[in-house]
C-alpha positions as CSV (number, residue, x, y, z in Angstrom):
1,X,0.0,0.0,0.0
2,X,1.5,3.4,-0.9
3,X,1.2,6.6,1.1
4,X,-1.8,7.9,-0.9
5,X,-3.8,4.7,-0.4
6,X,-2.8,4.6,3.3
7,X,-3.9,8.2,3.9
8,X,-7.5,7.2,3.3
9,X,-7.3,4.4,5.9
10,X,-5.6,6.6,8.5
11,X,-7.7,7.4,11.6
12,X,-8.9,11.0,11.7
13,X,-8.7,13.3,14.6
14,X,-12.0,12.3,16.0
15,X,-10.9,8.7,16.2
16,X,-7.7,9.6,17.9
17,X,-9.5,11.7,20.4
18,X,-12.0,8.9,20.9
19,X,-9.3,6.4,21.5
20,X,-7.7,8.7,24.1
21,X,-11.0,9.3,25.8
22,X,-11.7,5.5,25.9
23,X,-8.4,5.0,27.7
24,X,-8.9,8.0,30.0
25,X,-5.6,9.5,29.1
26,X,-4.6,13.2,28.6
27,X,-3.1,14.6,25.4
28,X,0.1,15.2,27.3
29,X,0.4,11.6,28.4
30,X,-0.4,10.2,24.9
31,X,2.1,12.5,23.2
32,X,4.8,11.5,25.6
33,X,4.1,7.8,25.3
34,X,4.0,8.1,21.5
35,X,7.3,10.0,21.5
36,X,5.8,13.1,19.6
37,X,5.5,16.7,20.6
38,X,2.4,17.9,22.3
39,X,1.7,20.4,19.6
40,X,1.9,17.7,16.9
41,X,-0.4,15.4,18.9
42,X,-3.0,18.2,19.4
43,X,-2.8,19.1,15.7
44,X,-3.6,15.5,14.8
45,X,-6.6,15.4,17.2
46,X,-7.9,18.6,15.6
47,X,-7.9,17.1,12.1
48,X,-11.5,16.6,11.0
49,X,-10.7,14.5,7.9
50,X,-7.9,12.2,7.0
51,X,-7.4,13.6,3.5
52,X,-5.1,16.4,4.7
53,X,-3.4,14.8,7.6
54,X,-0.1,14.1,5.8
55,X,0.0,17.6,4.4
56,X,0.0,19.0,7.9
57,X,1.7,16.4,10.1
58,X,4.8,14.3,9.3
59,X,4.1,10.7,8.3
60,X,6.4,9.4,11.0
61,X,4.5,11.4,13.7
62,X,1.2,10.0,12.5
63,X,2.5,6.4,12.6
64,X,4.0,6.9,16.0
65,X,0.6,8.0,17.4
66,X,-1.3,5.2,15.7
67,X,1.3,2.6,16.8
68,X,1.0,3.8,20.4
69,X,-2.8,3.3,20.5
70,X,-2.4,-0.1,18.8
71,X,0.0,-1.1,21.6
72,X,-2.8,-0.2,24.0
73,X,-5.3,-2.5,22.2
74,X,-7.0,0.1,20.1
75,X,-7.8,-0.7,16.5
76,X,-9.0,1.8,14.0
77,X,-11.1,1.0,10.9
78,X,-13.1,2.3,8.0
79,X,-16.0,0.1,6.8
80,X,-18.6,1.2,4.3
81,X,-17.8,4.9,4.9
82,X,-18.2,4.4,8.6
83,X,-15.2,5.2,10.8
84,X,-14.8,3.2,13.9
85,X,-12.4,2.2,16.7
86,X,-12.4,-0.8,18.9
87,X,-10.7,-1.8,22.1
88,X,-9.4,-5.1,23.1
89,X,-9.1,-5.5,26.9
90,X,-6.7,-8.4,26.5
91,X,-3.9,-5.9,26.0
92,X,-2.1,-4.5,29.0
93,X,-1.8,-0.7,28.9
94,X,1.6,0.5,30.0
95,X,1.4,3.6,32.1
């Protein structure tokens, strides 16, 4: 999958914000755990659609944030134009 195709399957800011809320974490905590700046993290959460994410935020930053949530048991998806996220409680969340 190339970056253009992958862009359309990236979670948008609402999904990232929802994942954080589901886990009960702060933006500061998630940014630190993902190894990204707080301003970049906040910028991602503020993105309404995923079509412009990679124009505003570095690819490596986006992947670091997504990978952090995946390590917490969060999965993001896009099915029939419906964006969703799911949480697997079998994962241990490192705090």
